[in-house]
N, CA, C, O and the ligand as a Tripos MOL2 file, in Angstrom:
@<TRIPOS>MOLECULE
protein
  249   247    63     0     0
PROTEIN
NO_CHARGES

@<TRIPOS>ATOM
      1 N           0.7660   41.3510   72.6670 N.3       1 MET1
      2 CA         -0.3500   41.0600   71.7800 C.3       1 MET1
      3 C          -0.1160   39.7720   71.0180 C.2       1 MET1
      4 O           1.0190   39.4110   70.7040 O.2       1 MET1
      5 N          -1.2210   39.0780   70.7250 N.am      2 ALA2
      6 CA         -1.1140   37.8320   69.9600 C.3       2 ALA2
      7 C          -0.7100   38.1430   68.5240 C.2       2 ALA2
      8 O          -1.2240   39.0650   67.8910 O.2       2 ALA2
      9 N           0.2190   37.3460   68.0420 N.am      3 VAL3
     10 CA          0.7270   37.5590   66.6780 C.3       3 VAL3
     11 C           0.5350   36.2640   65.8800 C.2       3 VAL3
     12 O           0.8350   35.1870   66.3940 O.2       3 VAL3
     13 N           0.0490   36.3400   64.6530 N.am      4 PRO4
     14 CA         -0.1100   35.1020   63.8730 C.3       4 PRO4
     15 C           1.2290   34.4250   63.6210 C.2       4 PRO4
     16 O           2.2210   35.0750   63.2920 O.2       4 PRO4
     17 N           1.2370   33.0950   63.7840 N.am      5 LYS5
     18 CA          2.4820   32.3370   63.6740 C.3       5 LYS5
     19 C           2.9400   32.2140   62.2270 C.2       5 LYS5
     20 O           4.1340   32.2250   61.9270 O.2       5 LYS5
     21 N           1.9420   32.0940   61.3270 N.am      6 LYS6
     22 CA          2.2820   31.8680   59.9190 C.3       6 LYS6
     23 C           1.6120   32.9090   59.0440 C.2       6 LYS6
     24 O           0.5270   33.3980   59.3590 O.2       6 LYS6
     25 N           2.2570   33.2360   57.9610 N.am      7 LYS7
     26 CA          1.6600   34.1230   56.9590 C.3       7 LYS7
     27 C           0.5030   33.3800   56.2740 C.2       7 LYS7
     28 O           0.6840   32.2390   55.8480 O.2       7 LYS7
     29 N          -0.6800   34.0000   56.1570 N.am      8 PRO8
     30 CA         -1.7600   33.2910   55.5000 C.3       8 PRO8
     31 C          -1.4290   33.0260   54.0370 C.2       8 PRO8
     32 O          -0.8750   33.8860   53.3510 O.2       8 PRO8
     33 N          -1.7740   31.8280   53.5640 N.am      9 SER9
     34 CA         -1.4490   31.4600   52.1830 C.3       9 SER9
     35 C          -2.2640   32.3070   51.2100 C.2       9 SER9
     36 O          -3.2870   32.8870   51.5760 O.2       9 SER9
     37 N          -1.7990   32.3660   49.9800 N.am     10 ARG10
     38 CA         -2.4800   33.1490   48.9600 C.3      10 ARG10
     39 C          -3.9200   32.6490   48.7820 C.2      10 ARG10
     40 O          -4.8510   33.4310   48.5870 O.2      10 ARG10
     41 N          -4.0710   31.3090   48.8570 N.am     11 HIS11
     42 CA         -5.3940   30.7170   48.7000 C.3      11 HIS11
     43 C          -6.3380   31.2050   49.8000 C.2      11 HIS11
     44 O          -7.4840   31.5680   49.5370 O.2      11 HIS11
     45 N          -5.8350   31.2080   51.0320 N.am     12 ARG12
     46 CA         -6.6540   31.6050   52.1750 C.3      12 ARG12
     47 C          -7.0460   33.0890   52.0690 C.2      12 ARG12
     48 O          -8.1910   33.4570   52.3330 O.2      12 ARG12
     49 N          -6.0990   33.9150   51.6890 N.am     13 THR13
     50 CA         -6.3760   35.3560   51.5340 C.3      13 THR13
     51 C          -7.4370   35.5790   50.4610 C.2      13 THR13
     52 O          -8.3680   36.3630   50.6460 O.2      13 THR13
     53 N          -7.2850   34.8740   49.3250 N.am     14 HIS14
     54 CA         -8.2490   35.0170   48.2290 C.3      14 HIS14
     55 C          -9.6350   34.5420   48.6590 C.2      14 HIS14
     56 O         -10.6430   35.1570   48.3130 O.2      14 HIS14
     57 N          -9.6810   33.4450   49.4150 N.am     15 GLN15
     58 CA        -10.9630   32.9190   49.8950 C.3      15 GLN15
     59 C         -11.6890   33.9610   50.7380 C.2      15 GLN15
     60 O         -12.8850   34.1910   50.5610 O.2      15 GLN15
     61 N         -10.9530   34.5910   51.6590 N.am     16 ARG16
     62 CA        -11.5450   35.5870   52.5430 C.3      16 ARG16
     63 C         -12.0470   36.7740   51.7250 C.2      16 ARG16
     64 O         -13.1340   37.2910   51.9830 O.2      16 ARG16
     65 N         -11.2630   37.2040   50.7460 N.am     17 ARG17
     66 CA        -11.6350   38.3820   49.9540 C.3      17 ARG17
     67 C         -12.8580   38.1140   49.0950 C.2      17 ARG17
     68 O         -13.7050   38.9960   48.9610 O.2      17 ARG17
     69 N         -12.9830   36.9240   48.5060 N.am     18 THR18
     70 CA        -14.1490   36.6460   47.6730 C.3      18 THR18
     71 C         -15.3950   36.5580   48.5510 C.2      18 THR18
     72 O         -16.4660   37.0130   48.1490 O.2      18 THR18
     73 N         -15.2660   35.9730   49.7580 N.am     19 ALA19
     74 CA        -16.4130   35.8630   50.6590 C.3      19 ALA19
     75 C         -16.8800   37.2600   51.0650 C.2      19 ALA19
     76 O         -18.0800   37.5150   51.1660 O.2      19 ALA19
     77 N         -15.9280   38.1560   51.2940 N.am     20 TRP20
     78 CA        -16.2620   39.5260   51.6910 C.3      20 TRP20
     79 C         -16.9240   40.2680   50.5340 C.2      20 TRP20
     80 O         -17.8920   41.0010   50.7340 O.2      20 TRP20
     81 N         -16.3940   40.0730   49.3110 N.am     21 ALA21
     82 CA        -16.9140   40.7910   48.1460 C.3      21 ALA21
     83 C         -18.3200   40.3280   47.7910 C.2      21 ALA21
     84 O         -19.1190   41.1150   47.2830 O.2      21 ALA21
     85 N         -18.6370   39.0490   48.0530 N.am     22 LYS22
     86 CA        -19.9540   38.5100   47.7010 C.3      22 LYS22
     87 C         -21.0660   39.1880   48.4940 C.2      22 LYS22
     88 O         -22.1860   39.3320   48.0050 O.2      22 LYS22
     89 N         -20.7510   39.6080   49.7320 N.am     23 LYS23
     90 CA        -21.7550   40.2350   50.5880 C.3      23 LYS23
     91 C         -22.2340   41.5600   50.0160 C.2      23 LYS23
     92 O         -23.3620   41.9790   50.2760 O.2      23 LYS23
     93 N         -21.3750   42.2280   49.2320 N.am     24 PHE24
     94 CA        -21.6970   43.5690   48.7550 C.3      24 PHE24
     95 C         -22.1390   43.5850   47.3050 C.2      24 PHE24
     96 O         -22.2100   44.6450   46.6820 O.2      24 PHE24
     97 N         -22.4320   42.4270   46.7750 N.am     25 LYS25
     98 CA        -22.9290   42.3790   45.3980 C.3      25 LYS25
     99 C         -24.3740   42.8590   45.3450 C.2      25 LYS25
    100 O         -25.0930   42.8260   46.3430 O.2      25 LYS25
    101 N         -24.7760   43.2990   44.1830 N.am     26 LEU26
    102 CA        -26.1290   43.7990   44.0030 C.3      26 LEU26
    103 C         -27.1400   42.6690   44.2150 C.2      26 LEU26
    104 O         -26.8590   41.5180   43.8790 O.2      26 LEU26
    105 N         -28.3220   42.9920   44.7740 N.am     27 PRO27
    106 CA        -29.3260   41.9490   44.9430 C.3      27 PRO27
    107 C         -29.8400   41.4680   43.5960 C.2      27 PRO27
    108 O         -29.7540   42.1740   42.5910 O.2      27 PRO27
    109 N         -30.3710   40.2640   43.5950 N.am     28 HIS28
    110 CA        -30.8690   39.6880   42.3560 C.3      28 HIS28
    111 C         -32.0470   40.5110   41.8410 C.2      28 HIS28
    112 O         -32.9630   40.8430   42.5930 O.2      28 HIS28
    113 N         -32.0110   40.8330   40.5630 N.am     29 LEU29
    114 CA        -33.0720   41.6170   39.9380 C.3      29 LEU29
    115 C         -33.6070   40.8770   38.7300 C.2      29 LEU29
    116 O         -32.8730   40.1490   38.0630 O.2      29 LEU29
    117 N         -34.8860   41.0640   38.4490 N.am     30 PHE30
    118 CA        -35.4520   40.5160   37.2230 C.3      30 PHE30
    119 C         -36.5220   41.4720   36.7180 C.2      30 PHE30
    120 O         -36.9540   42.3670   37.4440 O.2      30 PHE30
    121 N         -36.9430   41.2850   35.4950 N.am     31 ASN31
    122 CA        -37.8920   42.1950   34.8870 C.3      31 ASN31
    123 C         -39.3070   41.8940   35.3830 C.2      31 ASN31
    124 O         -39.7320   40.7400   35.4330 O.2      31 ASN31
    125 N         -40.0160   42.9490   35.7450 N.am     32 CYS32
    126 CA        -41.3970   42.8270   36.2190 C.3      32 CYS32
    127 C         -42.2800   42.3310   35.0770 C.2      32 CYS32
    128 O         -42.1980   42.8550   33.9650 O.2      32 CYS32
    129 N         -43.1350   41.3160   35.3370 N.am     33 PRO33
    130 CA        -44.0080   40.8240   34.2600 C.3      33 PRO33
    131 C         -45.0790   41.8340   33.8580 C.2      33 PRO33
    132 O         -45.6450   41.7290   32.7700 O.2      33 PRO33
    133 N         -45.3650   42.8150   34.7230 N.am     34 GLU34
    134 CA        -46.4130   43.7910   34.4150 C.3      34 GLU34
    135 C         -45.8720   44.9620   33.5970 C.2      34 GLU34
    136 O         -46.4260   45.3090   32.5540 O.2      34 GLU34
    137 N         -44.7800   45.5690   34.0820 N.am     35 CYS35
    138 CA        -44.2920   46.7840   33.4200 C.3      35 CYS35
    139 C         -42.9390   46.5750   32.7520 C.2      35 CYS35
    140 O         -42.4830   47.4510   32.0170 O.2      35 CYS35
    141 N         -42.2790   45.4320   32.9890 N.am     36 GLY36
    142 CA        -41.0250   45.1470   32.3050 C.3      36 GLY36
    143 C         -39.8030   45.8160   32.8890 C.2      36 GLY36
    144 O         -38.7030   45.6730   32.3550 O.2      36 GLY36
    145 N         -39.9800   46.5540   33.9950 N.am     37 LYS37
    146 CA        -38.8260   47.1970   34.6220 C.3      37 LYS37
    147 C         -38.2100   46.2710   35.6600 C.2      37 LYS37
    148 O         -38.8310   45.2980   36.0870 O.2      37 LYS37
    149 N         -36.9710   46.5870   36.0630 N.am     38 LEU38
    150 CA        -36.2610   45.7320   37.0130 C.3      38 LEU38
    151 C         -36.8860   45.8130   38.3950 C.2      38 LEU38
    152 O         -37.1960   46.8970   38.8880 O.2      38 LEU38
    153 N         -37.0680   44.6460   39.0170 N.am     39 LYS39
    154 CA        -37.5680   44.6070   40.3870 C.3      39 LYS39
    155 C         -36.9320   43.4410   41.1180 C.2      39 LYS39
    156 O         -36.3660   42.5360   40.5050 O.2      39 LYS39
    157 N         -37.0370   43.4780   42.4570 N.am     40 MET40
    158 CA        -36.4970   42.4010   43.2610 C.3      40 MET40
    159 C         -37.5500   41.3110   43.4180 C.2      40 MET40
    160 O         -38.7410   41.6150   43.4780 O.2      40 MET40
    161 N         -37.1300   40.0360   43.4880 N.am     41 PRO41
    162 CA        -38.1120   38.9730   43.6690 C.3      41 PRO41
    163 C         -38.7700   39.0370   45.0440 C.2      41 PRO41
    164 O         -38.1430   39.4770   46.0070 O.2      41 PRO41
    165 N         -40.0090   38.6090   45.1440 N.am     42 HIS42
    166 CA        -40.8030   38.5730   46.3720 C.3      42 HIS42
    167 C         -41.0590   39.9630   46.9360 C.2      42 HIS42
    168 O         -41.3110   40.1210   48.1300 O.2      42 HIS42
    169 N         -40.9930   40.9800   46.0600 N.am     43 ARG43
    170 CA        -41.2880   42.3490   46.4860 C.3      43 ARG43
    171 C         -42.3340   42.9380   45.5500 C.2      43 ARG43
    172 O         -42.4250   42.5660   44.3800 O.2      43 ARG43
    173 N         -43.1270   43.8700   46.0940 N.am     44 VAL44
    174 CA        -44.0710   44.5980   45.2580 C.3      44 VAL44
    175 C         -43.2590   45.4780   44.3040 C.2      44 VAL44
    176 O         -42.2840   46.1140   44.7030 O.2      44 VAL44
    177 N         -43.6790   45.5000   43.0460 N.am     45 CYS45
    178 CA        -42.9520   46.2840   42.0510 C.3      45 CYS45
    179 C         -43.0490   47.7690   42.3830 C.2      45 CYS45
    180 O         -44.1570   48.2810   42.5440 O.2      45 CYS45
    181 N         -41.9230   48.4770   42.4900 N.am     46 PRO46
    182 CA        -41.9770   49.8980   42.8230 C.3      46 PRO46
    183 C         -42.4480   50.7770   41.6680 C.2      46 PRO46
    184 O         -42.7720   51.9470   41.8710 O.2      46 PRO46
    185 N         -42.4870   50.2230   40.4690 N.am     47 HIS47
    186 CA        -42.8460   51.0300   39.2990 C.3      47 HIS47
    187 C         -44.3520   50.9880   39.0320 C.2      47 HIS47
    188 O         -44.9510   52.0220   38.7390 O.2      47 HIS47
    189 N         -44.9710   49.8070   39.1300 N.am     48 CYS48
    190 CA        -46.3980   49.7150   38.8400 C.3      48 CYS48
    191 C         -47.2160   49.3000   40.0640 C.2      48 CYS48
    192 O         -48.4450   49.2860   39.9930 O.2      48 CYS48
    193 N         -46.5630   48.9590   41.1960 N.am     49 GLY49
    194 CA        -47.2920   48.6430   42.4250 C.3      49 GLY49
    195 C         -48.0280   47.3220   42.3790 C.2      49 GLY49
    196 O         -48.9880   47.1260   43.1250 O.2      49 GLY49
    197 N         -47.5970   46.4030   41.5090 N.am     50 GLN50
    198 CA        -48.3050   45.1360   41.4100 C.3      50 GLN50
    199 C         -47.4460   44.0010   41.9310 C.2      50 GLN50
    200 O         -46.2190   44.0370   41.8290 O.2      50 GLN50
    201 N         -48.1010   42.9910   42.4930 N.am     51 TYR51
    202 CA        -47.4040   41.8080   42.9420 C.3      51 TYR51
    203 C         -48.2520   40.5940   42.5710 C.2      51 TYR51
    204 O         -49.4120   40.5040   42.9740 O.2      51 TYR51
    205 N         -47.6920   39.6720   41.8170 N.am     52 ARG52
    206 CA        -48.3520   38.4670   41.3130 C.3      52 ARG52
    207 C         -49.6940   38.8000   40.6440 C.2      52 ARG52
    208 O         -50.7110   38.1490   40.8850 O.2      52 ARG52
    209 N         -49.6570   39.8260   39.8030 N.am     53 GLY53
    210 CA        -50.8360   40.1670   39.0170 C.3      53 GLY53
    211 C         -51.9030   40.9520   39.7530 C.2      53 GLY53
    212 O         -52.9430   41.2750   39.1790 O.2      53 GLY53
    213 N         -51.6510   41.2690   41.0460 N.am     54 GLU54
    214 CA        -52.6470   42.0420   41.7860 C.3      54 GLU54
    215 C         -52.0990   43.4220   42.1090 C.2      54 GLU54
    216 O         -50.9080   43.5800   42.3780 O.2      54 GLU54
    217 N         -52.9690   44.4130   42.0810 N.am     55 LYS55
    218 CA        -52.5610   45.7670   42.4390 C.3      55 LYS55
    219 C         -52.4970   45.8570   43.9600 C.2      55 LYS55
    220 O         -53.5080   45.7100   44.6460 O.2      55 LYS55
    221 N         -51.2950   46.1020   44.4740 N.am     56 VAL56
    222 CA        -51.1070   46.1330   45.9140 C.3      56 VAL56
    223 C         -50.9020   47.5620   46.3900 C.2      56 VAL56
    224 O         -51.4940   47.9940   47.3790 O.2      56 VAL56
    225 N         -50.0550   48.2870   45.6730 N.am     57 LEU57
    226 CA        -49.7370   49.6630   46.0450 C.3      57 LEU57
    227 C         -50.3060   50.6160   45.0050 C.2      57 LEU57
    228 O         -50.3870   50.2940   43.8190 O.2      57 LEU57
    229 N         -50.7000   51.7960   45.4750 N.am     58 SER58
    230 CA        -51.0630   52.8430   44.5190 C.3      58 SER58
    231 C         -49.8240   53.7040   44.3010 C.2      58 SER58
    232 O         -49.3750   54.4140   45.2010 O.2      58 SER58
    233 N         -49.2800   53.6280   43.0870 N.am     59 VAL59
    234 CA        -48.0500   54.3480   42.7660 C.3      59 VAL59
    235 C         -48.4100   55.7690   42.3470 C.2      59 VAL59
    236 O         -49.2750   56.0060   41.5040 O.2      59 VAL59
    237 N         -47.6960   56.7060   42.9820 N.am     60 LYS60
    238 CA        -47.9420   58.1240   42.6610 C.3      60 LYS60
    239 C         -47.4380   58.4300   41.2540 C.2      60 LYS60
    240 O         -46.3320   58.0420   40.8780 O.2      60 LYS60
    241 N         -48.2440   59.1120   40.5070 N.am     61 ARG61
    242 CA        -47.8330   59.5160   39.1570 C.3      61 ARG61
    243 C         -47.9260   61.0190   39.0340 C.2      61 ARG61
    244 O         -48.8770   61.6520   39.4930 O.2      61 ARG61
    245 N         -46.8740   61.5870   38.3770 N.am     62 LYS62
    246 CA        -46.8430   63.0380   38.2240 C.3      62 LYS62
    247 C         -47.7070   63.4730   37.0310 C.2      62 LYS62
    248 O         -47.8050   64.6660   36.7420 O.2      62 LYS62
    249 ZN        -43.9900   46.5520   37.5310 Zn       63 ZN63
@<TRIPOS>BOND
     1     1     2 1
     2     2     3 1
     3     3     4 2
     4     3     5 am
     5     5     6 1
     6     6     7 1
     7     7     8 2
     8     7     9 am
     9     9    10 1
    10    10    11 1
    11    11    12 2
    12    11    13 am
    13    13    14 1
    14    14    15 1
    15    15    16 2
    16    15    17 am
    17    17    18 1
    18    18    19 1
    19    19    20 2
    20    19    21 am
    21    21    22 1
    22    22    23 1
    23    23    24 2
    24    23    25 am
    25    25    26 1
    26    26    27 1
    27    27    28 2
    28    27    29 am
    29    29    30 1
    30    30    31 1
    31    31    32 2
    32    31    33 am
    33    33    34 1
    34    34    35 1
    35    35    36 2
    36    35    37 am
    37    37    38 1
    38    38    39 1
    39    39    40 2
    40    39    41 am
    41    41    42 1
    42    42    43 1
    43    43    44 2
    44    43    45 am
    45    45    46 1
    46    46    47 1
    47    47    48 2
    48    47    49 am
    49    49    50 1
    50    50    51 1
    51    51    52 2
    52    51    53 am
    53    53    54 1
    54    54    55 1
    55    55    56 2
    56    55    57 am
    57    57    58 1
    58    58    59 1
    59    59    60 2
    60    59    61 am
    61    61    62 1
    62    62    63 1
    63    63    64 2
    64    63    65 am
    65    65    66 1
    66    66    67 1
    67    67    68 2
    68    67    69 am
    69    69    70 1
    70    70    71 1
    71    71    72 2
    72    71    73 am
    73    73    74 1
    74    74    75 1
    75    75    76 2
    76    75    77 am
    77    77    78 1
    78    78    79 1
    79    79    80 2
    80    79    81 am
    81    81    82 1
    82    82    83 1
    83    83    84 2
    84    83    85 am
    85    85    86 1
    86    86    87 1
    87    87    88 2
    88    87    89 am
    89    89    90 1
    90    90    91 1
    91    91    92 2
    92    91    93 am
    93    93    94 1
    94    94    95 1
    95    95    96 2
    96    95    97 am
    97    97    98 1
    98    98    99 1
    99    99   100 2
   100    99   101 am
   101   101   102 1
   102   102   103 1
   103   103   104 2
   104   103   105 am
   105   105   106 1
   106   106   107 1
   107   107   108 2
   108   107   109 am
   109   109   110 1
   110   110   111 1
   111   111   112 2
   112   111   113 am
   113   113   114 1
   114   114   115 1
   115   115   116 2
   116   115   117 am
   117   117   118 1
   118   118   119 1
   119   119   120 2
   120   119   121 am
   121   121   122 1
   122   122   123 1
   123   123   124 2
   124   123   125 am
   125   125   126 1
   126   126   127 1
   127   127   128 2
   128   127   129 am
   129   129   130 1
   130   130   131 1
   131   131   132 2
   132   131   133 am
   133   133   134 1
   134   134   135 1
   135   135   136 2
   136   135   137 am
   137   137   138 1
   138   138   139 1
   139   139   140 2
   140   139   141 am
   141   141   142 1
   142   142   143 1
   143   143   144 2
   144   143   145 am
   145   145   146 1
   146   146   147 1
   147   147   148 2
   148   147   149 am
   149   149   150 1
   150   150   151 1
   151   151   152 2
   152   151   153 am
   153   153   154 1
   154   154   155 1
   155   155   156 2
   156   155   157 am
   157   157   158 1
   158   158   159 1
   159   159   160 2
   160   159   161 am
   161   161   162 1
   162   162   163 1
   163   163   164 2
   164   163   165 am
   165   165   166 1
   166   166   167 1
   167   167   168 2
   168   167   169 am
   169   169   170 1
   170   170   171 1
   171   171   172 2
   172   171   173 am
   173   173   174 1
   174   174   175 1
   175   175   176 2
   176   175   177 am
   177   177   178 1
   178   178   179 1
   179   179   180 2
   180   179   181 am
   181   181   182 1
   182   182   183 1
   183   183   184 2
   184   183   185 am
   185   185   186 1
   186   186   187 1
   187   187   188 2
   188   187   189 am
   189   189   190 1
   190   190   191 1
   191   191   192 2
   192   191   193 am
   193   193   194 1
   194   194   195 1
   195   195   196 2
   196   195   197 am
   197   197   198 1
   198   198   199 1
   199   199   200 2
   200   199   201 am
   201   201   202 1
   202   202   203 1
   203   203   204 2
   204   203   205 am
   205   205   206 1
   206   206   207 1
   207   207   208 2
   208   207   209 am
   209   209   210 1
   210   210   211 1
   211   211   212 2
   212   211   213 am
   213   213   214 1
   214   214   215 1
   215   215   216 2
   216   215   217 am
   217   217   218 1
   218   218   219 1
   219   219   220 2
   220   219   221 am
   221   221   222 1
   222   222   223 1
   223   223   224 2
   224   223   225 am
   225   225   226 1
   226   226   227 1
   227   227   228 2
   228   227   229 am
   229   229   230 1
   230   230   231 1
   231   231   232 2
   232   231   233 am
   233   233   234 1
   234   234   235 1
   235   235   236 2
   236   235   237 am
   237   237   238 1
   238   238   239 1
   239   239   240 2
   240   239   241 am
   241   241   242 1
   242   242   243 1
   243   243   244 2
   244   243   245 am
   245   245   246 1
   246   246   247 1
   247   247   248 2
@<TRIPOS>SUBSTRUCTURE
     1 MET1         2 RESIDUE 1 A MET
     2 ALA2         6 RESIDUE 1 A ALA
     3 VAL3        10 RESIDUE 1 A VAL
     4 PRO4        14 RESIDUE 1 A PRO
     5 LYS5        18 RESIDUE 1 A LYS
     6 LYS6        22 RESIDUE 1 A LYS
     7 LYS7        26 RESIDUE 1 A LYS
     8 PRO8        30 RESIDUE 1 A PRO
     9 SER9        34 RESIDUE 1 A SER
    10 ARG10       38 RESIDUE 1 A ARG
    11 HIS11       42 RESIDUE 1 A HIS
    12 ARG12       46 RESIDUE 1 A ARG
    13 THR13       50 RESIDUE 1 A THR
    14 HIS14       54 RESIDUE 1 A HIS
    15 GLN15       58 RESIDUE 1 A GLN
    16 ARG16       62 RESIDUE 1 A ARG
    17 ARG17       66 RESIDUE 1 A ARG
    18 THR18       70 RESIDUE 1 A THR
    19 ALA19       74 RESIDUE 1 A ALA
    20 TRP20       78 RESIDUE 1 A TRP
    21 ALA21       82 RESIDUE 1 A ALA
    22 LYS22       86 RESIDUE 1 A LYS
    23 LYS23       90 RESIDUE 1 A LYS
    24 PHE24       94 RESIDUE 1 A PHE
    25 LYS25       98 RESIDUE 1 A LYS
    26 LEU26      102 RESIDUE 1 A LEU
    27 PRO27      106 RESIDUE 1 A PRO
    28 HIS28      110 RESIDUE 1 A HIS
    29 LEU29      114 RESIDUE 1 A LEU
    30 PHE30      118 RESIDUE 1 A PHE
    31 ASN31      122 RESIDUE 1 A ASN
    32 CYS32      126 RESIDUE 1 A CYS
    33 PRO33      130 RESIDUE 1 A PRO
    34 GLU34      134 RESIDUE 1 A GLU
    35 CYS35      138 RESIDUE 1 A CYS
    36 GLY36      142 RESIDUE 1 A GLY
    37 LYS37      146 RESIDUE 1 A LYS
    38 LEU38      150 RESIDUE 1 A LEU
    39 LYS39      154 RESIDUE 1 A LYS
    40 MET40      158 RESIDUE 1 A MET
    41 PRO41      162 RESIDUE 1 A PRO
    42 HIS42      166 RESIDUE 1 A HIS
    43 ARG43      170 RESIDUE 1 A ARG
    44 VAL44      174 RESIDUE 1 A VAL
    45 CYS45      178 RESIDUE 1 A CYS
    46 PRO46      182 RESIDUE 1 A PRO
    47 HIS47      186 RESIDUE 1 A HIS
    48 CYS48      190 RESIDUE 1 A CYS
    49 GLY49      194 RESIDUE 1 A GLY
    50 GLN50      198 RESIDUE 1 A GLN
    51 TYR51      202 RESIDUE 1 A TYR
    52 ARG52      206 RESIDUE 1 A ARG
    53 GLY53      210 RESIDUE 1 A GLY
    54 GLU54      214 RESIDUE 1 A GLU
    55 LYS55      218 RESIDUE 1 A LYS
    56 VAL56      222 RESIDUE 1 A VAL
    57 LEU57      226 RESIDUE 1 A LEU
    58 SER58      230 RESIDUE 1 A SER
    59 VAL59      234 RESIDUE 1 A VAL
    60 LYS60      238 RESIDUE 1 A LYS
    61 ARG61      242 RESIDUE 1 A ARG
    62 LYS62      246 RESIDUE 1 A LYS
    63 ZN63       249 GROUP 0 **** ****
Protein backbone atom coordinates (compact mmCIF):
# COMPACT_ATOMS: atom_id res chain seq x y z
CA MET A 1 0.00 0.00 0.00
CA ALA A 2 1.06 3.57 -0.67
CA VAL A 3 2.40 5.28 2.42
CA PRO A 4 2.87 9.05 2.83
CA LYS A 5 6.55 9.98 2.72
CA LYS A 6 6.30 12.89 5.13
CA LYS A 7 4.22 13.68 8.18
CA PRO A 8 1.78 16.47 7.29
CA SER A 9 2.77 19.76 8.91
CA ARG A 10 0.65 21.24 11.68
CA HIS A 11 -0.34 24.05 9.31
CA ARG A 12 -1.55 21.60 6.66
CA THR A 13 -3.54 19.54 9.18
CA HIS A 14 -5.18 22.69 10.59
CA GLN A 15 -6.02 23.91 7.07
CA ARG A 16 -7.78 20.63 6.25
CA ARG A 17 -9.70 20.63 9.54
CA THR A 18 -10.97 24.21 9.19
CA ALA A 19 -12.07 23.54 5.59
CA TRP A 20 -13.96 20.45 6.78
CA ALA A 21 -15.55 22.28 9.74
CA LYS A 22 -16.75 25.16 7.53
CA LYS A 23 -18.94 22.79 5.49
CA PHE A 24 -20.98 21.88 8.57
CA LYS A 25 -21.61 25.36 9.87
CA LEU A 26 -25.16 26.58 10.19
CA PRO A 27 -26.61 28.32 7.11
CA HIS A 28 -26.81 32.08 7.15
CA LEU A 29 -29.94 33.30 8.93
CA PHE A 30 -31.50 36.72 9.28
CA ASN A 31 -34.67 38.13 10.76
CA CYS A 32 -37.76 38.13 8.54
CA PRO A 33 -38.91 41.70 7.78
CA GLU A 34 -42.56 40.60 8.11
CA CYS A 35 -42.65 38.58 11.33
CA GLY A 36 -39.16 39.16 12.76
CA LYS A 37 -38.33 35.47 13.11
CA LEU A 38 -35.17 33.84 11.76
CA LYS A 39 -35.27 32.76 8.12
CA MET A 40 -32.86 31.83 5.37
CA PRO A 41 -32.17 34.34 2.58
CA HIS A 42 -33.87 33.77 -0.81
CA ARG A 43 -36.42 31.46 0.83
CA VAL A 44 -40.09 31.89 1.64
CA CYS A 45 -40.45 32.57 5.36
CA PRO A 46 -41.66 29.38 7.08
CA HIS A 47 -43.35 31.36 9.86
CA CYS A 48 -45.53 33.83 7.93
CA GLY A 49 -45.30 32.43 4.35
CA GLN A 50 -44.21 35.72 2.84
CA TYR A 51 -41.42 36.47 0.41
CA ARG A 52 -40.43 40.06 -0.54
CA GLY A 53 -43.64 41.44 0.90
CA GLU A 54 -45.93 39.05 -0.97
CA LYS A 55 -47.94 36.21 0.50
CA VAL A 56 -46.63 33.09 -1.20
CA LEU A 57 -47.54 30.24 1.13
CA SER A 58 -50.58 29.74 3.29
CA VAL A 59 -49.16 28.84 6.69
CA LYS A 60 -51.25 26.47 8.76
CA ARG A 61 -52.29 27.90 12.09
CA LYS A 62 -53.60 25.92 15.02
ZN1 LIG B 1 -41.88 35.83 8.34
